[in-house]
N, C-alpha and C positions, 0 to 999 in steps of 0.2 A: 099406756104411754109413760115412759120414764123421762123425767125432766131434770136436767142439771143446768147450771149457769156459771158464767164467768164474767167479770167486769173487765172491759177492754177499752183502750184508747184514751186520748187526752180529755175526753168529756165523761169518762167513767160510764160507758154504755153497757147495759146488761145484754149479753148475748146468751140465748137459750139454746141448749142442745137437747133435741128430742129424739128418743128412740121409739120408732113406730114400726112394729112388726119386724124387727131386726135391721131396719134401715135407719139412717141418721138424717135429721133435718136440722138446720140452723135458722134461728130467728135473729135478725139484726147483728150480723158479724161486723163489728166496728173495724176490726183489723185481724190479720193473721198473727198468731202468737204461739210461743212454745206451750203455754198453759192450755190454750185452746186445742192444740194438737195432742197434748197429753190426754185431755178429756175424750177426744175422738178416738184415740188409739189407732189401731190398724183398720178400722172400719172406714168405708167410703161415705162421703157426704153426698146424698142424692138430691136434696132440695135445700134451697136457701130462700127464705121468705123475708122481705123487708116490710116492716110496718109503715115505713115512709121512706122518702128518698134523701134525707139529709146525710151528709158525709159520715157523720158519727154513727150511723146505723148501716152503712153500705160499704165501708172501706175494705172489708175482707171478702166481698162478694166473689171475687175471681181467684181466690187463693186455693180453691178446690175445683180443679178442672173437671168438667163433666156434670157438675151439679146444676140443676135447673134453677135459675134465679128468677123469682117472681116478685112483682111489685104492681101496685095499682097504676093504671094508665095515666091518671092525672099527675103522678109524681115521676113518670118516665123522663120528663124534661130535666129534672134535677140530676138524674143519673147521666143523661146525655151531656149536661153542662160540666159536671165534675169529672166524668170519665168518658170523654168523647170517643175513645177508641175501644170501648168495652165490648166484650163478646156478645153474641146474640142473647136475648132474654127469653125466658119461657113465656107462656101466655100471660097476659095481664090478670091480676086478681080481680074478681067481680064480687060485688055485694051479694051475699047469700050463698056463694060457692062453698062447697065442702072441700077442704084441703087436708092432706095427710090422713085421709080416711075418717077424721073425727072432729076437725075444727071448722067452724063456720066463719067465713070472712064477713066482717061488718065494716062497711065504709064509714069512717068517722072523721070527716074533714074538720079543720079548725086549726090544728097545728101546721098542717100543710094540706093542699087540696086533695091529695091522694092518700092521706093517712087511713090506716085500717087497724082494727082490733081483730083478734082471733079468739073465738069463744067455743069452748068445749065443755064437757061434763065437769062442772065445778072449777073450771080454769078460765082465766081471761088474760090473754097477752095483750096489754094495753098500749104498747109503744109509748109515744109521748102525749097520749090523751090524758091519762090519769096516773097520778103518783100518790104515794102515802102522804096524805095531808095537803096535797097540792094538785095542780093540773098543768098541762103543757102550755108553752108560750104561744101567743098569737101575734106577736109583733115582728116575726120574721116574714120575708117575702112569701106571699101566698097564704099567710095566716088570716084567720077571720074569727072575730069574737062571736058573731052570730052563728057561724057554723060550729064553733066549739060548744056553745050552749046547746045547740040541737043534738050534737053528737053525745055530749055528756048526759043529756036527758034520755037519749036512746039506750045508753049503757045502764044508767041507774034504773031504768024501767024493766031490765031483765028480771025474770022471776028467780027467786032464791038467792043463794049466796055463792060467791066464786072466790077462789084465790086469785088475786090480781098480781100478775107479773109485769111490772112497769119497765119502761125503757131505761130508767135511771132510778137508783135508790133501792130501798128495801121493798120486799113484797108486802102485801097487805091483803085485806079482804074487802069485797064490795060492800058488805054490810057495815064494816067499820067506817068506810069512806062515806056511805050514805048518812051515817049518824054524826060523824066527827069532822069531815072535810068541809072547811068553811066555804070553799068555792062551789060546793054542790048545793048549798042552802037555797039558792034562787032557781035551781033547775029541776027540783023534784016536785 
C-alpha cells in the first residue's frame, strides 16, 4: 500500500490517498481541491472511507462519482444532517471488518458515536481519536469521555508499534504516544 496525504479544508484535515493494487482509496476527504486532484492524477477513486461523520472529514465525499462511500452506521445521521440529499452510501463499516484488502476496522467511539480507526501492518489511521501529543475532543454532540477512554485503551493495547496517521496534525508512532502523550497516562 502506498500512502500519500494532503491537508484540506478550514480545519486542516488530513486526507490520505491510498494506492491498493492499482486502485485508489481516500480516507477523510474534507473537500475537493486542485491539490487533491493532482495527487490522484488520472486514476479513478474507487473507495472513500470516513473515520467519522463530521463535516471536516466528509465534505469531499461526493466529488468523485462512482466511489463507494463508507462510514460506520452510528455516524450516518451526521451525514444525513449535513448533506440531506447525498447519494447512496456503500455498506456501513463494521468493527473487525477488513477493508481495502488489508486494513481492519476498529470501532473507536468517543469523539463521535461512529468513529473508527483503520489498523494495518504497522499503520494506524486514527481519525480524531489520537493525535501527536493529544486526543480528540469529546465535547461535541455525541461525544463521550467514557467511550473515548475505552477506545484509547483498545488502541494502546495493540501489540507492537504503528505509524499513526491522525485526522489533524503531524504523524507520530503509537510507541511515542504510549510513552509521551499525557492523555494516555490514565488509560494504559
